[in-house]
C-alpha positions in Angstrom: 127.7 81.1 117.2 125.7 84.0 115.5 125.2 84.8 112.1 124.0 88.2 111.2 122.4 88.9 107.5 121.5 92.4 107.0 118.5 92.2 104.5 118.3 95.9 103.9 119.3 99.0 104.8 116.7 101.7 103.4 114.4 102.9 104.7 114.7 100.6 107.8 117.4 98.2 109.0 116.2 94.5 108.7 118.6 92.1 110.2 117.9 88.1 110.2 119.6 86.8 113.1 120.6 83.0 113.6 122.4 80.5 116.2 123.2 81.7 119.2 124.0 85.1 121.0 125.4 85.0 124.6 128.2 86.8 126.5 131.1 85.8 124.8 129.7 87.5 121.3 127.2 89.9 122.5 129.8 92.6 122.1 130.5 91.9 118.4 126.8 91.6 118.0 126.4 95.4 119.4 129.1 96.5 117.6 128.2 95.3 114.1 124.7 96.5 114.5 125.5 99.7 116.2 128.2 100.8 113.0 125.1 99.6 110.8 123.1 101.8 112.7 125.3 104.7 112.9 125.7 104.8 108.6 121.9 104.8 108.1 119.9 106.0 111.5 116.2 104.3 111.2 114.0 101.9 112.8 115.8 98.4 113.1 114.1 95.1 112.7 115.4 92.0 113.5 113.9 88.7 112.3 114.7 86.1 114.8 113.4 83.1 113.3 116.3 81.1 112.9 117.5 82.4 116.3 118.0 79.4 118.7 119.2 81.0 122.2 120.1 84.1 124.0 120.9 84.8 127.5 120.8 88.1 129.7 123.8 89.8 128.2 121.7 89.2 124.9 118.7 91.1 126.4 120.9 93.8 127.5 122.3 94.2 124.3 119.1 94.6 122.3 118.2 97.3 125.5 121.2 99.1 124.6 120.5 99.1 120.8 116.7 100.3 121.5 118.4 103.4 123.8 120.4 104.3 120.5 117.0 103.9 118.4 114.9 106.2 120.6 117.5 108.6 121.3 117.3 109.6 117.5 113.3 109.1 117.4 113.4 105.2 116.1 112.2 101.8 117.2 113.7 98.2 117.6 111.2 95.5 116.3 111.5 91.7 117.1 110.0 89.4 114.6 109.3 85.6 114.4 110.9 85.1 118.4 110.6 81.4 118.9 108.0 81.0 122.1 110.9 80.1 124.7 112.9 83.4 123.4 109.7 85.4 123.3 109.1 84.4 126.8 112.5 85.8 128.4 111.4 89.2 127.2 108.2 89.2 128.4 109.2 87.6 132.0 111.6 90.8 131.9 109.0 92.9 130.7 110.7 94.2 127.8 107.6 93.5 125.4 106.7 96.5 127.1 109.5 98.7 125.8 110.0 97.0 122.4 108.1 95.7 119.8 107.6 92.1 119.9 106.0 90.8 116.7 104.7 86.6 115.9 
């Protein structure tokens, strides 16, 4: 199960993620973040300190959100990823197209 907590929407969107994001809830995650982005297009930062699990569907969801942001000249940033989750992004070379901090 995932939990999405919106920390701020201006000037940038900051969202704290916790729990698991996988195939079963990735569409809901995408829809919620996309709706938030459409209300206030800006850079998106995800605080992933409490995110415990993602799968390949989730990786694809982050790429879709990145495409939305980049189309409008914004960026997507992931902060505080656990080392094993960060490794997934590195293995898939996603660290070369999105900002990953800490």
